[in-house]
ROSE-4610 file (N, C-alpha, C; in Angstrom, 1 decimal, always signed):
// ROSE-4610
residu = [M/M/M/A/A/A/G/G/G/S/S/S/L/L/L/K/K/K/D/D/D/Q/Q/Q/L/L/L/L/L/L/K/K/K/A/A/A/G/G/G/L/L/L/A/A/A/D/D/D/A/A/A/K/K/K/K/K/K/A/A/A/R/R/R/Q/Q/Q/A/A/A/E/E/E/H/H/H/A/A/A/K/K/K/R/R/R/Q/Q/Q/Q/Q/Q/A/A/A/K/K/K/Q/Q/Q/V/V/V/A/A/A/R/R/R/G/G/G/E/E/E/A/A/A/E/E/E/D/D/D/P/P/P/A/A/A/E/E/E/A/A/A/V/V/V/R/R/R/Q/Q/Q/A/A/A/R/R/R/E/E/E/A/A/A/Q/Q/Q/I/I/I/E/E/E/R/R/R/D/D/D/R/R/R/A/A/A/L/L/L/N/N/N/A/A/A/E/E/E/R/R/R/Q/Q/Q/A/A/A/Q/Q/Q/Q/Q/Q/R/R/R/Q/Q/Q/K/K/K/E/E/E/I/I/I/A/A/A/A/A/A/Q/Q/Q/I/I/I/R/R/R/Q/Q/Q/L/L/L/I/I/I/E/E/E/A/A/A/H/H/H/R/R/R/L/L/L/D/D/D/R/R/R/R/R/R/G/G/G/A/A/A/E/E/E/Q/Q/Q/S/S/S/F/F/F/Q/Q/Q/F/F/F/V/V/V/D/D/D/G/G/G/K/K/K/K/K/K/I/I/I/Q/Q/Q/K/K/K/L/L/L/Y/Y/Y/V/V/V/K/K/K/A/A/A/Q/Q/Q/M/M/M/A/A/A/D/D/D/Q/Q/Q/L/L/L/A/A/A/R/R/R/G/G/G/M/M/M/L/L/L/A/A/A/V/V/V/V/V/V/R/R/R/L/L/L/G/G/G/D/D/D/G/G/G/F/F/F/E/E/E/V/V/V/V/V/V/P/P/P/T/T/T/A/A/A/I/I/I/A/A/A/D/D/D/K/K/K/I/I/I/A/A/A/E/E/E/R/R/R/D/D/D/P/P/P/A/A/A/A/A/A/I/I/I/A/A/A/V/V/V/R/R/R/H/H/H/E/E/E/R/R/R/D/D/D/A/A/A/G/G/G/Q/Q/Q/L/L/L/A/A/A/V/V/V/D/D/D/D/D/D/P/P/P/Y/Y/Y/A/A/A/D/D/D/Y/Y/Y/P/P/P/I/I/I/P/P/P/D/D/D/D/D/D/L/L/L/M/M/M/W/W/W]
num = [1/1/1/2/2/2/3/3/3/4/4/4/5/5/5/6/6/6/7/7/7/8/8/8/9/9/9/10/10/10/11/11/11/12/12/12/13/13/13/14/14/14/15/15/15/16/16/16/17/17/17/18/18/18/19/19/19/20/20/20/21/21/21/22/22/22/23/23/23/24/24/24/25/25/25/26/26/26/27/27/27/28/28/28/29/29/29/30/30/30/31/31/31/32/32/32/33/33/33/34/34/34/35/35/35/36/36/36/37/37/37/38/38/38/39/39/39/40/40/40/41/41/41/42/42/42/43/43/43/44/44/44/45/45/45/46/46/46/47/47/47/48/48/48/49/49/49/50/50/50/51/51/51/52/52/52/53/53/53/54/54/54/55/55/55/56/56/56/57/57/57/58/58/58/59/59/59/60/60/60/61/61/61/62/62/62/63/63/63/64/64/64/65/65/65/66/66/66/67/67/67/68/68/68/69/69/69/70/70/70/71/71/71/72/72/72/73/73/73/74/74/74/75/75/75/76/76/76/77/77/77/78/78/78/79/79/79/80/80/80/81/81/81/82/82/82/83/83/83/84/84/84/85/85/85/86/86/86/87/87/87/88/88/88/89/89/89/90/90/90/91/91/91/92/92/92/93/93/93/94/94/94/95/95/95/96/96/96/97/97/97/98/98/98/99/99/99/100/100/100/101/101/101/102/102/102/103/103/103/104/104/104/105/105/105/106/106/106/107/107/107/108/108/108/109/109/109/110/110/110/111/111/111/112/112/112/113/113/113/114/114/114/115/115/115/116/116/116/117/117/117/118/118/118/119/119/119/120/120/120/121/121/121/122/122/122/123/123/123/124/124/124/125/125/125/126/126/126/127/127/127/128/128/128/129/129/129/130/130/130/131/131/131/132/132/132/133/133/133/134/134/134/135/135/135/136/136/136/137/137/137/138/138/138/139/139/139/140/140/140/141/141/141/142/142/142/143/143/143/144/144/144/145/145/145/146/146/146/147/147/147/148/148/148/149/149/149/150/150/150/151/151/151/152/152/152/153/153/153/154/154/154/155/155/155/156/156/156/157/157/157/158/158/158/159/159/159/160/160/160/161/161/161/162/162/162/163/163/163/164/164/164/165/165/165/166/166/166/167/167/167/168/168/168/169/169/169/170/170/170/171/171/171/172/172/172/173/173/173/174/174/174/175/175/175/176/176/176/177/177/177]
x = [+1.3/-0.1/+1.0/+1.4/+1.9/+0.7/+1.5/+0.6/+0.2/+0.0/-0.7/-2.2/-2.6/-4.1/-4.6/-4.7/-5.7/-5.6/-4.2/-4.3/-5.2/-5.1/-5.8/-7.7/-7.7/-9.6/-10.3/-9.1/-9.6/-9.5/-8.8/-9.0/-10.3/-10.5/-11.7/-12.7/-12.5/-13.8/-14.8/-13.9/-14.4/-13.7/-13.9/-13.7/-13.6/-13.3/-13.5/-12.0/-11.7/-11.1/-11.3/-11.8/-12.2/-11.9/-12.4/-12.3/-10.9/-10.3/-8.9/-8.3/-8.3/-7.6/-8.0/-8.9/-10.0/-9.0/-8.6/-8.1/-6.4/-5.8/-4.6/-4.4/-5.2/-5.3/-5.3/-6.5/-6.4/-5.3/-5.0/-3.1/-2.5/-1.7/-0.9/-1.4/-2.4/-3.4/-2.3/-2.8/-2.7/-1.3/-0.5/+0.8/+1.8/+0.9/+1.3/+0.8/-0.1/-0.6/+0.4/+1.2/+1.3/+3.2/+3.3/+5.0/+5.4/+4.0/+3.9/+3.6/+3.0/+2.7/+1.3/+0.8/-0.8/-1.7/-1.6/-2.6/-1.8/-2.3/-2.2/-1.5/-0.6/-0.2/-1.1/-1.9/-2.8/-3.0/-1.7/-1.8/-1.9/-1.4/-1.8/-3.6/-4.0/-5.5/-6.3/-6.0/-6.5/-6.1/-5.3/-4.8/-6.5/-6.1/-7.0/-8.7/-9.1/-10.2/-10.8/-9.4/-9.2/-9.8/-9.5/-9.7/-10.7/-10.8/-12.2/-13.9/-13.4/-14.3/-14.0/-13.3/-12.4/-13.8/-13.3/-14.4/-15.7/-16.4/-17.8/-18.4/-17.1/-17.9/-18.7/-16.8/-17.3/-18.4/-18.7/-19.7/-21.0/-21.2/-22.4/-22.8/-21.3/-21.4/-21.7/-21.4/-21.9/-22.9/-23.6/-24.8/-25.8/-25.5/-26.6/-26.4/-25.3/-25.0/-25.9/-26.0/-26.6/-28.3/-28.9/-29.9/-30.3/-29.4/-30.0/-29.8/-28.7/-29.6/-30.4/-30.8/-32.3/-32.8/-33.2/-34.0/-34.2/-32.6/-32.7/-33.3/-33.1/-33.4/-35.1/-35.8/-37.3/-37.3/-37.0/-37.4/-37.6/-36.2/-36.2/-37.8/-37.9/-38.9/-39.9/-40.4/-41.5/-42.2/-40.5/-40.5/-40.9/-40.3/-40.5/-42.0/-42.4/-43.7/-45.1/-44.6/-45.6/-45.5/-44.8/-44.2/-44.6/-44.9/-45.0/-45.9/-47.4/-48.5/-49.0/-49.9/-51.3/-52.1/-53.2/-54.5/-55.4/-55.8/-57.0/-58.3/-58.9/-60.0/-60.9/-62.0/-62.9/-62.6/-62.3/-61.9/-62.4/-62.8/-64.3/-63.7/-62.7/-62.4/-61.4/-61.4/-60.6/-59.4/-58.7/-57.4/-56.9/-56.6/-56.7/-54.6/-54.4/-52.9/-52.8/-51.7/-51.1/-50.3/-50.3/-49.8/-49.0/-47.7/-47.0/-48.5/-49.0/-49.7/-51.2/-51.7/-52.9/-53.3/-54.9/-55.0/-55.5/-54.7/-55.5/-55.8/-57.0/-58.1/-57.4/-57.1/-56.6/-57.6/-58.5/-59.3/-58.4/-58.7/-57.9/-59.0/-58.1/-59.4/-59.2/-60.1/-60.1/-58.5/-58.2/-56.7/-55.4/-55.7/-54.8/-54.2/-55.3/-55.8/-55.3/-54.9/-54.4/-53.0/-53.0/-51.4/-50.4/-51.4/-51.4/-50.6/-51.5/-51.1/-50.4/-50.0/-49.1/-47.8/-47.5/-46.3/-46.2/-46.7/-46.2/-46.3/-47.3/-47.9/-47.0/-46.6/-46.5/-47.0/-47.7/-48.2/-46.8/-47.0/-45.5/-46.1/-45.6/-46.6/-45.5/-46.8/-46.5/-47.1/-46.5/-47.2/-47.7/-48.6/-49.8/-50.7/-50.6/-51.5/-50.8/-50.9/-50.4/-50.6/-50.2/-50.3/-49.5/-50.1/-49.8/-48.5/-47.6/-46.6/-46.2/-45.8/-44.7/-44.0/-43.6/-42.4/-41.2/-40.9/-39.6/-39.4/-40.6/-39.8/-39.9/-40.6/-40.6/-39.3/-38.7/-37.0/-36.0/-36.3/-35.5/-36.0/-37.6/-37.8/-36.7/-37.1/-36.8/-35.2/-34.5/-33.0/-32.9/-33.7/-32.8/-33.5/-35.1/-35.5/-36.4/-35.9/-37.1/-38.1/-38.2/-39.5/-40.3/-39.8/-40.9/-42.0/-41.9/-42.6/-43.5/-44.8/-46.0/-46.0/-46.4/-47.0/-46.5/-45.4/-44.9/-44.7/-45.1/-45.2/-44.3/-43.7/-42.7/-43.4/-43.0/-43.6/-43.2/-44.1/-44.0/-43.5/-42.6/-41.6/-43.1/-44.3/-44.9/-44.2/-43.7/-43.1/-43.8/-44.2/-45.3/-44.2/-45.1/-44.2/-44.5/-43.4/-43.2/-44.3/-44.8/-45.5/-47.4/-47.6/-48.7/-49.8/-51.1/-51.9/-52.8/-52.5/-53.8/-53.0/-52.0/-51.0/-52.0/-52.6/-53.5/-54.7/-54.6/-56.4/-55.8/-55.6/-55.8/-56.5/-56.5/-57.4/-57.4/-59.2/-59.6/-59.3/-59.2/-58.5/-59.7/-61.0/-61.9/-62.1/-61.2/-61.7/-61.5/-62.6/-62.4/-62.7/-61.8/-62.0/-63.1]
y = [-1.4/-0.1/+1.6/+1.7/+3.0/+4.4/+5.4/+6.3/+6.9/+8.4/+8.9/+8.3/+8.4/+7.9/+9.0/+10.7/+10.8/+10.4/+9.8/+9.3/+7.8/+7.5/+6.1/+6.3/+7.7/+7.9/+8.2/+9.0/+9.7/+8.7/+7.8/+6.3/+5.7/+5.8/+4.7/+5.6/+6.8/+7.2/+8.4/+7.4/+8.0/+9.7/+10.1/+11.7/+12.2/+13.3/+14.1/+15.0/+15.5/+16.6/+18.3/+18.1/+20.0/+19.6/+18.6/+18.3/+18.2/+17.1/+17.2/+18.4/+19.7/+20.9/+22.0/+21.2/+22.4/+22.0/+20.0/+20.0/+20.3/+20.5/+20.8/+22.2/+23.1/+24.4/+25.0/+24.1/+24.3/+24.1/+22.6/+22.1/+22.9/+23.9/+24.8/+26.1/+26.5/+27.9/+27.5/+25.8/+25.9/+26.1/+25.6/+25.3/+27.1/+27.0/+28.9/+29.8/+29.6/+30.1/+29.9/+28.9/+27.7/+28.1/+28.6/+29.0/+30.6/+31.4/+32.7/+33.2/+32.0/+32.2/+32.7/+32.7/+32.9/+32.1/+30.8/+29.7/+29.2/+27.9/+27.1/+26.0/+25.1/+24.0/+22.6/+22.1/+21.2/+20.6/+20.1/+18.9/+19.8/+20.6/+21.2/+22.0/+21.9/+22.2/+21.3/+20.0/+18.6/+18.6/+18.8/+18.7/+19.6/+20.8/+21.8/+21.3/+20.8/+20.1/+19.1/+18.0/+17.0/+17.4/+18.0/+18.8/+19.3/+19.7/+20.7/+19.2/+18.9/+17.8/+16.8/+17.0/+15.8/+16.9/+17.7/+18.7/+19.0/+19.2/+18.7/+17.7/+16.1/+15.0/+14.9/+15.5/+15.9/+15.9/+17.1/+18.3/+17.7/+16.7/+16.7/+15.0/+14.2/+13.2/+13.2/+15.0/+14.7/+15.0/+16.0/+16.6/+15.5/+14.1/+13.1/+12.2/+11.9/+11.6/+12.3/+13.8/+14.9/+14.2/+14.0/+13.6/+12.1/+11.3/+9.9/+9.8/+10.6/+10.9/+11.1/+12.5/+12.9/+12.1/+11.0/+9.8/+9.2/+8.3/+7.8/+8.4/+9.6/+10.2/+10.2/+10.3/+10.6/+9.1/+8.3/+6.8/+6.2/+6.8/+6.3/+6.9/+8.4/+8.7/+7.5/+7.8/+7.2/+5.8/+5.3/+3.5/+3.8/+4.7/+5.2/+5.4/+6.3/+7.1/+5.6/+5.0/+4.1/+3.0/+2.7/+1.9/+1.8/+3.5/+3.4/+4.3/+4.6/+5.8/+4.9/+5.7/+5.5/+5.5/+4.8/+4.6/+4.8/+5.5/+6.7/+6.4/+5.6/+4.9/+5.1/+5.7/+5.4/+7.3/+8.0/+9.2/+10.5/+10.7/+11.7/+12.8/+12.9/+14.6/+15.3/+16.6/+17.2/+17.8/+17.3/+18.6/+19.3/+20.6/+21.6/+22.7/+22.7/+23.3/+23.8/+24.8/+25.3/+24.7/+25.2/+24.7/+25.2/+25.8/+27.5/+28.5/+28.7/+29.7/+29.1/+28.2/+27.4/+26.4/+26.6/+25.7/+24.1/+23.3/+21.7/+21.5/+20.7/+19.3/+18.3/+17.8/+16.0/+15.3/+14.0/+14.2/+12.7/+12.8/+11.7/+11.2/+10.4/+9.6/+11.0/+10.6/+11.7/+11.9/+10.8/+9.7/+10.8/+10.4/+11.3/+12.6/+13.4/+15.4/+15.3/+14.5/+14.8/+14.6/+13.5/+13.5/+14.0/+14.5/+15.8/+17.0/+17.4/+18.8/+18.3/+17.2/+17.3/+17.1/+16.7/+16.9/+15.2/+14.1/+12.6/+12.1/+12.7/+12.3/+13.8/+13.4/+14.2/+14.2/+15.4/+15.0/+15.2/+14.4/+14.6/+14.3/+15.2/+14.6/+13.7/+13.6/+11.9/+12.4/+12.3/+12.6/+14.2/+13.8/+15.3/+15.6/+14.1/+13.8/+14.1/+13.9/+13.9/+12.6/+12.6/+11.7/+11.5/+10.3/+10.5/+9.7/+10.1/+8.9/+9.4/+9.0/+9.2/+9.5/+10.9/+11.7/+10.7/+9.9/+9.1/+8.5/+8.4/+8.6/+9.9/+10.7/+12.2/+12.6/+12.2/+12.7/+12.4/+11.2/+10.4/+11.1/+11.3/+11.8/+13.5/+14.0/+15.3/+15.1/+14.3/+14.2/+14.5/+13.6/+13.5/+14.6/+15.1/+16.4/+16.9/+18.4/+18.7/+19.6/+18.9/+20.2/+18.9/+18.0/+17.0/+16.8/+17.5/+17.4/+18.7/+18.6/+19.1/+20.1/+19.1/+19.8/+18.8/+19.9/+19.0/+19.8/+19.5/+20.0/+19.7/+20.7/+20.3/+19.5/+19.1/+18.3/+19.4/+19.7/+20.2/+20.1/+20.3/+19.5/+19.7/+20.8/+20.9/+22.2/+23.0/+24.5/+25.2/+26.2/+27.0/+28.5/+29.6/+30.9/+31.5/+31.9/+32.3/+33.2/+34.3/+35.2/+34.8/+33.7/+33.3/+33.2/+34.1/+33.9/+32.8/+32.0/+31.1/+29.9/+29.5/+28.6/+27.8/+28.3/+27.5/+26.8/+27.2/+26.9/+25.4/+24.6/+23.2/+23.4/+22.7/+22.8/+21.2/+20.8/+19.9/+19.4/+17.8/+17.0/+16.7/+17.1/+17.0/+18.3/+19.0/+20.7/+20.2/+21.0/+21.0/+22.1/+22.8/+24.0/+24.0]
z = [-0.3/+0.0/-0.1/-1.2/-0.9/-1.2/-0.8/-1.1/+0.6/+0.8/+2.2/+2.6/+3.5/+4.0/+3.1/+2.9/+2.2/+0.8/+0.1/-1.3/-1.3/+0.0/-0.3/+0.2/+0.9/+1.2/-0.4/-0.8/-2.0/-3.2/-3.1/-4.6/-3.8/-2.2/-2.2/-2.2/-2.6/-2.8/-1.3/-0.1/+0.9/+1.4/+0.6/+0.7/-0.5/-0.5/-2.0/-1.8/-3.3/-3.0/-2.4/-2.4/-1.7/-0.4/+0.1/+1.8/+2.0/+1.5/+1.6/+1.5/+0.8/+0.7/+1.8/+2.3/+3.1/+4.9/+4.5/+5.7/+5.9/+5.0/+4.0/+5.1/+4.2/+4.6/+6.1/+6.4/+8.3/+9.0/+8.5/+9.2/+8.7/+8.1/+7.4/+8.7/+8.7/+9.1/+10.6/+11.4/+12.8/+12.6/+12.1/+11.9/+12.3/+11.4/+11.4/+12.4/+13.6/+14.6/+15.9/+15.8/+16.6/+16.3/+15.3/+14.8/+15.4/+15.3/+15.9/+17.4/+17.7/+18.9/+19.4/+18.6/+18.5/+19.4/+19.0/+19.2/+20.1/+20.1/+21.7/+21.0/+21.3/+21.0/+21.3/+20.3/+20.0/+21.2/+21.5/+23.0/+23.9/+23.9/+25.3/+25.3/+24.2/+23.5/+24.3/+23.9/+24.7/+25.6/+26.7/+27.7/+28.7/+28.9/+28.9/+28.6/+27.6/+27.6/+27.9/+28.6/+29.2/+30.1/+31.2/+32.8/+32.5/+31.6/+31.8/+31.5/+30.8/+31.5/+32.4/+33.3/+34.2/+35.5/+35.6/+36.2/+36.4/+35.2/+34.5/+34.8/+34.7/+35.1/+36.9/+37.5/+39.1/+39.2/+38.8/+39.4/+39.3/+37.7/+37.9/+38.4/+38.8/+39.6/+41.3/+41.4/+43.3/+42.9/+42.0/+41.6/+41.8/+41.1/+41.5/+42.4/+43.4/+44.4/+45.0/+45.3/+45.9/+45.9/+44.8/+44.2/+44.8/+44.9/+45.4/+46.5/+47.4/+48.7/+49.1/+48.5/+48.9/+48.6/+47.9/+47.3/+48.4/+49.4/+50.3/+51.6/+51.7/+53.2/+52.9/+51.7/+51.5/+51.0/+51.0/+51.2/+52.8/+54.1/+54.4/+55.8/+55.2/+56.4/+55.8/+54.8/+54.0/+55.5/+55.2/+55.1/+57.1/+58.1/+59.2/+58.9/+58.6/+58.9/+58.7/+57.8/+57.4/+58.4/+58.9/+60.0/+61.0/+61.4/+62.9/+63.3/+62.2/+62.4/+62.7/+63.9/+64.6/+63.7/+64.4/+63.4/+63.5/+62.4/+63.4/+62.5/+62.2/+62.1/+63.2/+62.9/+63.9/+64.5/+63.7/+64.5/+64.5/+65.1/+65.6/+66.2/+66.4/+66.9/+65.8/+65.6/+64.6/+65.8/+64.8/+65.9/+64.1/+64.9/+63.8/+64.4/+62.9/+63.2/+61.8/+61.8/+61.0/+60.1/+59.0/+58.0/+56.9/+56.9/+56.5/+56.7/+55.5/+55.7/+55.9/+56.0/+56.2/+57.5/+57.3/+58.4/+58.2/+58.7/+58.0/+59.6/+59.4/+60.0/+59.6/+61.0/+61.0/+62.0/+61.4/+62.2/+63.3/+64.4/+65.4/+66.2/+67.4/+68.5/+69.5/+70.7/+71.2/+72.4/+72.2/+73.6/+72.5/+71.6/+70.0/+70.5/+70.8/+70.3/+71.7/+72.6/+74.1/+74.5/+73.1/+73.9/+72.7/+71.6/+70.5/+71.3/+71.8/+72.7/+73.7/+74.2/+75.9/+74.8/+73.8/+73.0/+72.8/+73.4/+72.8/+71.9/+70.7/+69.7/+68.9/+67.7/+66.7/+65.3/+64.6/+62.9/+61.9/+61.2/+60.4/+58.9/+57.6/+56.4/+55.5/+54.8/+54.2/+52.8/+51.8/+50.3/+50.8/+50.1/+50.4/+51.4/+52.0/+53.6/+55.0/+55.9/+57.4/+58.1/+58.9/+59.5/+61.1/+62.1/+63.8/+63.6/+64.7/+65.2/+66.5/+66.9/+68.5/+68.3/+69.3/+69.2/+69.6/+69.3/+69.2/+67.6/+67.1/+65.9/+64.5/+65.5/+65.1/+65.4/+66.4/+66.3/+65.6/+65.4/+64.0/+62.2/+62.4/+61.1/+61.0/+62.0/+62.5/+61.5/+62.4/+62.5/+61.1/+60.0/+58.3/+57.9/+57.8/+57.2/+58.3/+58.9/+59.6/+59.3/+57.4/+57.3/+57.1/+57.8/+57.4/+58.9/+59.7/+60.7/+60.7/+60.6/+60.9/+62.1/+62.7/+64.2/+65.6/+66.1/+67.4/+68.3/+69.6/+70.7/+71.4/+72.4/+73.0/+74.7/+75.4/+76.5/+77.8/+78.1/+79.5/+80.7/+81.4/+82.3/+83.6/+83.2/+84.3/+85.3/+84.4/+84.9/+85.2/+85.7/+85.9/+85.7/+85.3/+85.2/+87.1/+87.4/+88.8/+89.1/+88.2/+88.4/+87.7/+87.9/+87.4/+88.2/+87.3/+88.9/+89.4/+88.1/+88.2/+87.9/+88.9/+89.7/+90.2/+91.5/+92.2/+91.7/+90.4/+89.8/+88.6/+88.6/+88.0/+86.7/+85.6/+84.5/+84.5/+84.3/+84.4/+83.1/+83.0/+82.2/+81.2/+81.2/+80.2/+80.1/+80.0/+79.3/+78.0/+76.9/+75.1/+74.9/+74.1/+73.4/+72.8]
């Protein structure tokens, strides 16, 4: 096989003379620019392009890992809620709470409403709805995503204000608002 690659491609019909002349012209122009110092060395340009591509790949990989981590956290939260949510079937009492700028209503049993008010239970988000879970589970959920907790009252240790004028009058257990 005699001749250059260009000649072989021309004979095989894979390239035409016009494109071959354009390629030679571009090659000569590049060589002149490198000689004058106007253009970068092709090897240097390739190295810089490779480094830029590696950096883009790293950033994209980090973003994908962050998205994957978010999905894992959401799945963990969903699993915790579904495994530990309390049964609200037959609930007759409404429990109202503020979610963002809206007032939400959740029907719970009377005992649940009392435990929600005392901080023994919490209301958490599950999809578009809400569920009631124990505070121990709500704490685990809050570690993963604090925004998943809709309502969680702190337990009152029975400490009253020193200057409370009604400290001597206990609140009845059956008081309903």
